[in-house]
N, C-alpha and C positions, 0 to 999 in steps of 0.2 A: 345420598344426594338429596338435598332438600328442595322443595318446589318453591319458586319465586312467588311472592304474593303479587296481587293484581297492580298495585302501585308501582312497584319495581319493574314489572314486566312492561307496563305502559311507558315508563320513562325510558327503558331500554329500547322499545320500539320507536319512540320519538327520536332518540339519539341516533338510531340506525338510519332513519329516514333523513335526518339532517346531514349525516356523514355521506350518504348516497347523493343527496342534493348538492353538497359542496363539491363532491368528486365530479358530478355531471358539469357543474359550472367551470371547474378547472379544465376538464376535458374539452369543452367548447372554446374556452380562451386559447388553449394550447393548439387546438385544431384550426383556429382562425389565423395563426401566424402564417406569413407568406415567406417561405424559405427560398432564396434565390438559387436557381439550377441553371448552370451554364448550357446554352443552347447547343454548343458543339460537343457535348459530352457523348461518349460512346454508349450504345445500348447495353442493357444488362444481359441480354440473351444474344448469343452469337448468331450471326446470319447464316453461317454454314456449319454443318454438324461436325466436320473435321477440324475446324479451327481451334487453336489453343489460346 
């Protein structure tokens, strides 16, 4: 295995930072969507332990 020279290592680091930055922006955009949830929906956890 050969060692990367400084220029390639620097470009790889910059590319990694850019990819992480783009992923953060996408995550913020997706997280800002408002998904409508019906107010009469049943709870995800049963109120009583014996219910099916």
